[in-house]
Wavefront OBJ file of the C-alpha trace (Angstrom):
o trace
v -27.311 37.049 -8.479
v -24.915 37.477 -11.359
v -21.344 36.213 -11.483
v -18.694 38.548 -12.894
v -17.135 37.456 -16.166
v -13.628 37.458 -14.678
v -14.708 34.798 -12.147
v -15.933 32.585 -14.991
v -12.691 33.201 -16.901
v -10.607 32.201 -13.870
v -12.694 29.057 -13.345
v -12.330 28.138 -17.023
v -8.570 28.712 -16.808
v -8.310 26.419 -13.792
v -10.233 23.671 -15.573
v -8.146 23.980 -18.757
v -4.949 23.961 -16.695
v -6.017 20.803 -14.840
v -6.870 18.995 -18.081
v -3.516 19.952 -19.620
v -1.630 18.826 -16.495
v -3.341 15.430 -16.568
v -2.635 15.048 -20.288
v 1.040 16.009 -19.868
v 1.434 13.597 -16.949
v 0.007 10.731 -18.971
v 2.319 11.447 -21.917
v 5.320 11.715 -19.601
v 4.549 8.319 -18.036
v 4.297 6.745 -21.492
v 7.680 8.198 -22.504
v 9.259 6.988 -19.247
v 7.904 3.480 -19.824
v 9.368 3.437 -23.342
v 12.768 4.545 -22.020
v 12.700 1.915 -19.277
v 11.762 -0.758 -21.822
v 14.649 0.227 -24.113
v 17.110 0.220 -21.213
v 15.863 -3.227 -20.225
v 16.414 -4.548 -23.747
v 19.967 -3.182 -23.773
v 20.620 -4.802 -20.382
v 19.248 -8.163 -21.558
v 21.435 -8.014 -24.688
v 24.472 -7.299 -22.522
v 23.618 -10.272 -20.296
v 23.252 -12.519 -23.337
v 26.660 -11.431 -24.683
v 28.292 -12.078 -21.310
v 26.631 -15.497 -21.144
v 27.917 -16.336 -24.645
v 31.397 -15.136 -23.695
v 31.393 -17.372 -20.600
v 30.115 -20.351 -22.546
v 32.865 -19.793 -25.111
v 35.570 -19.563 -22.487
v 34.324 -22.709 -20.722
v 34.405 -24.732 -23.937
v 37.990 -23.765 -24.800
l 1 2 3 4 5 6 7 8 9 10 11 12 13 14 15 16 17 18 19 20 21 22 23 24 25 26 27 28 29 30 31 32 33 34 35 36 37 38 39 40 41 42 43 44 45 46 47 48 49 50 51 52 53 54 55 56 57 58 59 60
């Protein structure tokens, strides 16, 4: 029993597509984590500035 070439080509395309989807998903998660980390740093800096402002106003 022989398998037509087009069936093999479709199967190969499905496999390549799945690998690319997994790779793209992994890269997207890494980028999202970097963005979240940067936003967290900005938020922590803002909190620190507010804390300094309050400490300054309490001392005066």
